[in-house]
C-alpha positions as CSV (number, residue, x, y, z in Angstrom):
1,X,-49.3,-71.7,44.8
2,X,-51.7,-73.1,42.3
3,X,-55.4,-74.0,42.3
4,X,-56.8,-75.9,45.3
5,X,-57.2,-79.6,44.9
6,X,-60.6,-81.3,44.8
7,X,-60.1,-82.3,48.4
8,X,-59.2,-78.8,49.4
9,X,-62.4,-77.5,47.6
10,X,-64.5,-80.1,49.4
11,X,-63.0,-79.1,52.8
12,X,-63.4,-75.4,52.0
13,X,-67.1,-76.0,51.2
14,X,-67.6,-78.1,54.3
15,X,-66.1,-75.4,56.5
16,X,-68.0,-72.6,54.8
17,X,-71.3,-74.6,55.2
18,X,-70.7,-74.9,59.0
19,X,-69.9,-71.2,59.3
20,X,-73.1,-70.4,57.3
21,X,-75.1,-72.4,59.8
22,X,-73.9,-70.3,62.7
23,X,-73.8,-66.9,61.1
24,X,-76.6,-65.6,63.3
25,X,-74.8,-66.8,66.5
26,X,-71.5,-65.2,65.4
27,X,-73.0,-61.8,64.6
28,X,-75.0,-62.0,67.9
29,X,-71.8,-62.7,69.8
30,X,-70.1,-59.7,68.1
31,X,-73.0,-57.4,69.1
32,X,-73.1,-58.8,72.7
33,X,-69.4,-58.3,73.3
34,X,-69.7,-54.8,71.9
35,X,-72.6,-53.9,74.2
36,X,-70.8,-55.2,77.3
37,X,-67.2,-54.0,77.0
38,X,-64.9,-55.4,79.7
39,X,-61.3,-54.5,80.5
40,X,-58.2,-56.7,80.7
41,X,-58.5,-59.8,82.7
42,X,-62.0,-58.8,83.8
43,X,-63.8,-60.1,80.6
44,X,-66.0,-62.3,82.7
45,X,-69.3,-62.0,80.7
46,X,-67.4,-61.8,77.4
47,X,-65.5,-65.0,78.1
48,X,-68.7,-66.7,79.1
49,X,-70.5,-65.6,75.9
50,X,-67.6,-66.9,73.8
51,X,-67.7,-70.3,75.6
52,X,-71.5,-70.5,75.1
53,X,-71.2,-69.7,71.4
54,X,-68.5,-72.4,71.0
55,X,-70.7,-75.0,72.7
56,X,-73.6,-73.9,70.5
57,X,-71.3,-74.7,67.6
58,X,-70.8,-78.2,68.9
59,X,-67.4,-77.8,70.5
60,X,-66.2,-78.6,74.0
61,X,-64.7,-75.8,76.0
62,X,-62.3,-75.6,78.9
63,X,-62.7,-72.3,80.8
64,X,-60.4,-70.6,83.2
65,X,-57.3,-72.3,81.8
66,X,-53.9,-71.6,83.4
67,X,-55.7,-70.1,86.4
68,X,-56.8,-67.2,84.2
69,X,-60.6,-67.0,84.8
70,X,-61.2,-65.3,81.4
71,X,-59.0,-67.5,79.3
72,X,-60.4,-70.6,77.5
73,X,-59.5,-73.4,75.1
74,X,-61.4,-75.5,72.7
75,X,-60.0,-78.4,70.7
76,X,-61.4,-80.4,67.7
77,X,-59.9,-83.0,65.5
78,X,-56.8,-85.2,66.0
79,X,-54.7,-84.6,62.9
80,X,-51.0,-84.1,62.9
81,X,-51.1,-80.5,61.7
82,X,-52.2,-78.3,64.7
83,X,-53.7,-74.9,63.9
84,X,-54.5,-72.4,66.6
85,X,-57.0,-69.6,66.1
86,X,-56.8,-66.8,68.7
87,X,-59.8,-64.9,70.0
88,X,-59.5,-61.5,71.7
89,X,-62.5,-60.0,73.6
90,X,-61.2,-57.3,76.0
91,X,-62.1,-53.6,75.5
92,X,-60.5,-50.3,76.1
93,X,-61.2,-47.8,79.0
94,X,-63.9,-45.3,78.1
95,X,-64.0,-46.0,74.4
96,X,-65.1,-49.7,74.7
97,X,-64.5,-51.9,71.6
98,X,-62.6,-49.2,69.7
99,X,-60.2,-51.8,68.5
100,X,-62.8,-54.3,67.2
101,X,-62.1,-57.2,69.5
102,X,-65.7,-58.1,69.3
103,X,-65.2,-58.7,65.6
104,X,-61.9,-60.6,66.3
105,X,-63.7,-63.0,68.7
106,X,-66.6,-63.7,66.5
107,X,-64.5,-64.3,63.3
108,X,-62.1,-66.5,65.2
109,X,-64.9,-68.6,66.6
110,X,-66.5,-68.9,63.2
111,X,-63.2,-70.1,61.7
112,X,-62.7,-72.6,64.5
113,X,-66.2,-74.0,64.2
114,X,-65.9,-74.2,60.5
115,X,-62.6,-76.0,60.6
116,X,-63.8,-78.4,63.2
117,X,-66.4,-79.6,60.6
118,X,-63.6,-80.3,58.1
119,X,-60.9,-81.4,60.6
120,X,-61.0,-85.1,59.7
121,X,-60.9,-84.5,56.0
122,X,-58.0,-82.1,56.4
123,X,-56.2,-84.3,59.0
124,X,-55.8,-81.3,61.3
125,X,-56.3,-80.5,64.9
126,X,-58.0,-77.1,65.5
127,X,-57.5,-75.1,68.7
128,X,-59.5,-72.0,69.6
129,X,-57.7,-70.1,72.3
130,X,-59.6,-67.3,74.1
131,X,-56.8,-64.9,75.0
132,X,-57.6,-62.2,77.6
133,X,-56.0,-58.8,78.1
134,X,-54.4,-57.9,74.8
135,X,-54.9,-54.3,75.7
136,X,-52.4,-54.3,78.4
137,X,-51.5,-57.4,80.4
138,X,-50.7,-59.8,77.5
139,X,-52.8,-62.9,78.1
140,X,-51.2,-64.7,75.2
141,X,-47.8,-64.5,76.9
142,X,-49.2,-66.2,80.0
143,X,-50.6,-68.9,77.7
144,X,-47.2,-69.2,75.9
145,X,-45.4,-69.6,79.3
146,X,-48.0,-72.2,80.4
147,X,-47.4,-74.3,77.3
148,X,-50.7,-73.7,75.4
149,X,-48.8,-73.0,72.2
150,X,-46.5,-76.1,72.5
151,X,-47.1,-78.4,69.6
152,X,-49.0,-75.7,67.6
153,X,-47.8,-75.5,64.0
154,X,-49.6,-72.3,62.9
155,X,-51.4,-69.5,64.7
156,X,-53.7,-67.0,63.2
157,X,-56.3,-64.3,63.7
158,X,-57.6,-61.1,61.9
159,X,-57.7,-57.6,63.4
160,X,-60.1,-54.9,62.3
161,X,-58.6,-51.7,60.7
162,X,-59.9,-49.0,58.4
163,X,-58.5,-50.9,55.4
164,X,-57.1,-54.3,54.6
165,X,-53.4,-55.0,55.1
166,X,-51.6,-58.3,55.1
167,X,-49.5,-57.3,58.1
168,X,-48.6,-54.3,60.2
169,X,-45.3,-52.9,61.4
170,X,-45.5,-54.4,64.9
171,X,-43.3,-52.7,67.5
172,X,-42.1,-54.2,70.7
173,X,-43.6,-52.4,73.6
174,X,-43.6,-52.3,77.4
175,X,-45.9,-50.4,79.8
176,X,-45.0,-49.1,83.2
177,X,-46.3,-46.9,86.0
178,X,-44.2,-44.1,87.4
179,X,-44.8,-42.8,90.9
180,X,-43.1,-39.7,92.4
181,X,-43.5,-39.2,96.1
182,X,-42.7,-35.8,97.7
183,X,-44.0,-33.9,100.6
184,X,-47.1,-31.6,101.0
185,X,-46.8,-28.0,102.0
186,X,-48.8,-24.8,101.8
187,X,-48.2,-23.6,98.3
188,X,-48.2,-19.9,99.4
189,X,-47.3,-19.8,103.1
190,X,-44.4,-22.3,103.1
191,X,-43.7,-23.9,99.7
192,X,-40.0,-24.4,100.5
193,X,-41.1,-27.0,103.0
194,X,-42.6,-29.1,100.3
195,X,-41.1,-31.6,97.8
196,X,-43.0,-31.1,94.6
197,X,-43.8,-34.5,92.9
198,X,-45.5,-32.8,90.0
199,X,-42.4,-30.8,89.3
200,X,-40.5,-34.1,89.1
201,X,-43.0,-35.4,86.6
202,X,-42.8,-32.2,84.6
203,X,-39.0,-32.4,84.4
204,X,-39.2,-36.0,83.3
205,X,-41.7,-35.2,80.5
206,X,-39.7,-32.2,79.3
207,X,-36.6,-34.4,79.2
208,X,-38.4,-37.1,77.2
209,X,-39.7,-34.4,74.9
210,X,-36.1,-33.2,74.2
211,X,-34.9,-36.8,73.9
212,X,-37.3,-37.4,71.0
213,X,-35.0,-35.5,68.7
214,X,-32.3,-38.2,69.3
215,X,-34.6,-41.2,69.1
216,X,-34.0,-43.6,66.3
217,X,-36.8,-44.3,63.7
218,X,-39.3,-46.7,65.2
219,X,-38.7,-45.6,68.8
220,X,-41.7,-44.0,70.5
221,X,-42.6,-42.8,74.0
222,X,-46.1,-41.9,75.2
223,X,-48.1,-41.7,78.4
224,X,-50.4,-39.7,80.6
225,X,-50.6,-38.5,84.2
226,X,-53.1,-40.4,86.3
227,X,-52.7,-38.4,89.5
228,X,-51.3,-34.9,89.6
229,X,-52.1,-33.5,93.0
230,X,-55.2,-32.7,95.0
231,X,-55.5,-28.9,95.2
232,X,-53.8,-25.9,93.7
233,X,-52.7,-24.6,97.1
234,X,-51.1,-27.8,98.2
235,X,-47.6,-28.8,97.0
236,X,-48.3,-32.2,95.2
237,X,-46.9,-35.0,97.3
238,X,-47.9,-37.9,95.0
239,X,-48.0,-38.0,91.2
240,X,-48.6,-41.0,89.1
241,X,-48.1,-41.5,85.4
242,X,-48.5,-44.4,83.0
243,X,-46.2,-44.7,80.0
244,X,-45.4,-46.9,77.0
245,X,-42.1,-47.3,75.2
246,X,-42.1,-48.9,71.7
247,X,-39.2,-49.9,69.4
248,X,-38.6,-52.1,66.3
249,X,-37.2,-55.0,68.3
250,X,-37.0,-56.3,71.9
251,X,-33.3,-55.4,72.1
252,X,-33.8,-51.9,70.8
253,X,-36.6,-51.6,73.4
254,X,-34.2,-52.3,76.2
255,X,-31.9,-49.6,74.9
256,X,-34.8,-47.1,74.7
257,X,-35.9,-47.8,78.2
258,X,-32.5,-47.1,79.6
259,X,-32.6,-43.6,78.1
260,X,-36.2,-43.0,79.2
261,X,-35.5,-44.2,82.7
262,X,-32.7,-41.6,82.9
263,X,-35.3,-38.9,82.2
264,X,-37.5,-40.1,85.1
265,X,-34.4,-40.3,87.3
266,X,-33.6,-36.6,86.4
267,X,-37.0,-35.5,87.7
268,X,-36.3,-37.2,91.1
269,X,-32.8,-35.8,91.3
270,X,-33.8,-32.3,90.5
271,X,-36.7,-32.1,93.0
272,X,-35.7,-34.5,95.8
273,X,-38.8,-36.6,95.2
274,X,-38.6,-40.4,95.5
275,X,-39.2,-42.4,92.3
276,X,-40.7,-45.8,91.9
277,X,-41.4,-47.6,88.7
278,X,-43.7,-50.6,88.3
279,X,-43.8,-52.7,85.1
280,X,-47.4,-53.3,83.9
281,X,-48.1,-56.7,82.3
282,X,-45.7,-58.4,80.0
283,X,-43.4,-56.7,77.4
284,X,-44.7,-57.3,73.9
285,X,-42.2,-58.3,71.2
286,X,-41.8,-57.3,67.6
287,X,-43.6,-59.6,65.2
288,X,-42.3,-61.9,62.5
289,X,-45.2,-62.9,60.2
290,X,-44.9,-66.2,58.3
291,X,-44.7,-65.3,54.5
292,X,-46.2,-68.6,53.3
293,X,-49.2,-68.4,55.7
294,X,-49.7,-64.8,54.6
295,X,-49.7,-65.7,51.0
296,X,-52.4,-68.3,51.6
297,X,-54.4,-65.7,53.5
298,X,-54.0,-63.2,50.6
299,X,-55.4,-65.8,48.2
300,X,-58.3,-66.6,50.5
301,X,-59.2,-63.0,51.3
302,X,-58.8,-61.9,47.7
303,X,-61.2,-64.7,46.6
304,X,-63.7,-63.1,49.1
305,X,-63.4,-59.7,47.4
306,X,-60.7,-58.1,49.6
307,X,-58.1,-55.9,48.1
308,X,-54.6,-55.1,49.5
309,X,-52.8,-51.9,49.0
310,X,-49.3,-51.9,47.6
311,X,-47.2,-51.9,50.7
312,X,-44.4,-50.0,48.8
313,X,-46.7,-47.0,48.2
314,X,-49.0,-47.5,51.2
315,X,-46.8,-48.2,54.3
316,X,-48.2,-50.7,56.8
317,X,-49.7,-49.3,60.0
318,X,-47.7,-49.3,63.2
319,X,-49.2,-51.3,66.1
320,X,-48.2,-53.5,69.0
321,X,-49.8,-56.8,70.1
322,X,-49.1,-59.8,72.2
323,X,-49.7,-61.9,69.1
324,X,-46.2,-60.8,68.2
325,X,-44.9,-62.9,71.1
326,X,-46.7,-65.8,69.6
327,X,-45.0,-65.2,66.3
328,X,-41.6,-65.8,67.8
329,X,-42.5,-69.3,69.0
330,X,-45.1,-70.4,66.3
331,X,-45.4,-69.5,62.6
332,X,-48.1,-66.8,62.8
333,X,-50.2,-64.3,60.9
334,X,-52.1,-61.2,62.1
335,X,-53.6,-59.6,59.0
336,X,-55.7,-56.4,59.2
337,X,-59.4,-56.7,58.1
338,X,-60.8,-53.5,56.7
339,X,-64.1,-52.1,57.9
340,X,-65.6,-48.7,56.8
341,X,-64.9,-46.1,59.5
342,X,-65.6,-42.7,57.8
343,X,-62.0,-41.7,58.5
344,X,-61.9,-42.9,62.1
345,X,-58.9,-44.9,63.3
346,X,-58.6,-47.5,66.0
347,X,-59.0,-46.3,69.6
348,X,-61.4,-43.5,68.6
349,X,-65.0,-43.5,69.7
350,X,-66.1,-43.4,66.0
351,X,-64.2,-46.6,65.5
352,X,-66.2,-48.1,68.3
353,X,-69.4,-47.3,66.5
354,X,-68.0,-48.6,63.2
355,X,-67.5,-52.1,64.8
356,X,-71.2,-52.9,65.2
357,X,-72.5,-51.8,61.8
358,X,-73.8,-54.1,59.0
359,X,-70.4,-53.7,57.3
360,X,-68.8,-54.8,60.6
361,X,-71.1,-57.8,60.7
362,X,-70.0,-58.7,57.1
363,X,-66.4,-58.4,58.3
364,X,-67.1,-61.1,60.9
365,X,-68.3,-63.4,58.2
366,X,-65.4,-62.6,55.8
367,X,-62.9,-62.9,58.7
368,X,-64.2,-66.4,59.6
369,X,-64.3,-67.6,56.0
370,X,-60.8,-66.2,55.2
371,X,-59.2,-67.8,58.3
372,X,-60.9,-71.1,57.7
373,X,-60.0,-71.1,54.0
374,X,-56.4,-70.1,54.9
375,X,-56.1,-73.2,57.2
376,X,-57.6,-75.4,54.4
377,X,-55.1,-74.2,51.9
378,X,-52.2,-74.6,54.4
379,X,-53.4,-78.2,55.2
380,X,-53.4,-79.0,51.5
381,X,-50.0,-77.4,50.8
382,X,-47.8,-80.5,51.1
383,X,-44.5,-78.5,51.1
384,X,-45.7,-76.0,53.7
385,X,-47.4,-78.6,55.8
386,X,-44.1,-80.6,56.0
387,X,-42.2,-77.4,56.9
388,X,-44.6,-76.5,59.7
389,X,-44.8,-80.0,61.2
390,X,-41.1,-80.5,60.9
391,X,-40.1,-77.4,62.8
392,X,-37.9,-78.2,65.9
C-alpha cells in the first residue's frame, strides 16, 4: 500500500509521543487488572481503573453505559472517520487473567489515548469502548444492540496469544446450562423408588461422545458437571451441567444444537428425569476480518518487530469471541499479539503468569503502538477511507 505520507508520519509520531507519555500508567493498569481479576459483568474495580486511566490520559469517560455498570465509553475528535478501539477486562474463574485481558485493556487504552492526540490531524473520531463479559455473557453484543457501534467505520483490538497471528479461526459459539431433575431415594434400600438425574446426564454425555464421530469439521461440544449429587448413598435428584457448542457459522451452530439437544433429551427419556435448558448469555457468531484493515495492521506490527507465521503452514488458532459479532456489523480486526509463555496456552495458569512479565509489559506497548499506527494508516489510505465511510 506504499509508504506513509508526510502527514501520516507526523500523526504517527504524535500518537506515539502521547503513548510514550503514558507508558507507566498503561503498564500499571495492566498489573492492577491482573492482580484483581473479576468475572463477567462483575468487573467493578477493573472498569473503575480503566476509567481513571482514561481520565489521566486527558479523555472524558461515560461509565455504566447501556445500564451495564461495568461498560464504559470515551470519545475524542470529531472527524468523519470513526474508529472504535475495544477494551476487555474480565477474567476467568480460578485461573484469573489467563486470556490476557489485562493486556488487551491497557493496549487499547494506549491506542485510544494516542489517537486522541492526533485526531484533528487525521480528521478522525476515536471511541474507546469498555466491553464487559467477553468470557461468557457477550457485553459487545449488548452494546451492538444498544447502538454503540452505529456510525462506527472500523473496530479493532489485539488479543494476547503464544505467538503473533493476523487472525484466528473464530467459531460461532453458544453456552447453556442443563438441569436434570429426578427423585431422591436410598441407593441401597430402595433405589427403584428414585429417578437418577446423574444417569440422565451420563447417558447424554455418552450420546454426545458417540455423536462426535459424525460431527462435521469445525463442530465442537464441551462442558462440565457443576452439580452431580450430594452423597453416594442417595440417588441424585438434581444434576447441573454447563456446555458449549461451536461451529464454523451461526447457521451451522443451529444445526449442531439440534443434534446435541437430542442427546440431552435421550437422557431424560431413558431415566424419566425432567430436563430444563437455559441459554447463558448471547450466542457468539463466526468472524469476518476486514482484509484491508488487517494488511495495515501487518505493516504496523512488522515495523515494530513482529513476525507472522505463514498461515498455510501454521494454521490459525481456533477461538470464539464476541468481537466476531462486531465484525458482522462493522469492518473489524482481532489480531493475536504474541507473548512468551514457555509452552503454555490461553486459559492455563502458566499463561496467567505470563501476562504480567516484562515481556507482557512490552506487549502492552507494542499493542498500543500497533493499533494506533494501524488507525493512522487507515485514516491516510484514501481508497480505504472512502470505502469505510461509504458503507451503507
